C-alpha positions as CSV (number, residue, x, y, z in Angstrom):
1,M,61.9,25.3,105.3
2,S,58.2,25.9,105.4
3,V,56.8,29.4,104.6
4,I,54.9,29.3,107.9
5,S,58.1,29.0,109.9
6,Q,59.4,32.2,108.3
7,L,56.6,34.3,109.7
8,N,58.0,36.8,112.3
9,E,54.9,37.1,114.5
10,K,54.2,34.2,116.8
11,K,50.4,34.7,116.6
12,A,50.5,34.8,112.8
13,R,52.5,31.5,112.8
14,G,49.9,30.0,115.1
15,F,47.0,31.1,112.9
16,A,48.9,29.9,109.8
17,R,49.5,26.5,111.4
18,H,45.8,26.3,112.3
19,C,44.8,27.1,108.7
20,F,47.2,24.5,107.4
21,E,45.9,21.8,109.7
22,K,42.2,22.5,109.8
23,I,41.2,24.3,106.5
24,T,41.0,22.8,103.0
25,E,43.2,24.1,100.2
26,E,40.1,25.2,98.4
27,K,38.8,27.2,101.4
28,L,42.3,28.8,101.8
29,R,42.3,29.9,98.2
30,D,38.9,31.5,98.8
31,M,40.1,33.2,101.9
32,A,43.2,34.5,100.1
33,M,41.0,36.1,97.4
34,G,38.6,37.8,99.8
35,P,38.9,40.3,102.6
36,A,40.5,39.4,105.9
37,S,38.1,37.9,108.4
38,E,37.3,40.3,111.2
39,H,36.4,37.4,113.4
40,D,39.7,35.6,112.8
41,M,41.7,38.8,113.4
42,K,39.9,39.5,116.7
43,H,40.1,35.9,117.9
44,W,43.8,35.5,117.0
45,G,44.9,39.1,117.8
46,L,46.1,39.7,114.3
47,S,46.3,42.8,112.1
48,E,44.9,42.6,108.6
49,G,48.4,42.2,107.2
50,E,49.3,39.4,109.6
51,W,46.1,37.6,108.7
52,E,46.9,37.9,105.0
53,E,50.5,36.7,105.5
54,A,49.3,33.7,107.6
55,V,46.7,32.6,105.0
56,S,49.2,33.0,102.2
57,A,51.9,31.1,104.1
58,A,49.5,28.2,105.0
59,L,48.4,28.0,101.3
60,A,52.0,28.0,100.1
61,D,53.0,25.3,102.4
62,M,49.9,23.2,101.6
63,Q,50.6,23.6,97.9
64,S,54.2,22.5,98.4
65,E,53.2,19.7,100.7
66,K,55.4,20.8,103.5
67,T,54.6,20.2,107.1
68,P,54.8,23.3,109.3
69,P,57.3,23.0,112.2
70,S,56.2,23.2,115.8
71,D,57.2,26.2,117.9
């Protein structure tokens, strides 16, 4: 089971899936180390915690080479 599929918030799952599909692993690592993106949070309707969980989930799935499930 992918880590993304375990996220409770639907918007966070959508953002995590976007990250998994559109962002490189290197960029995701950089995102995980820095502050949450105000732009992303506003655009996706996420809290800071949801943003952090989504980025971490996308990175974990990418590193384990799992494909996130569709909704």
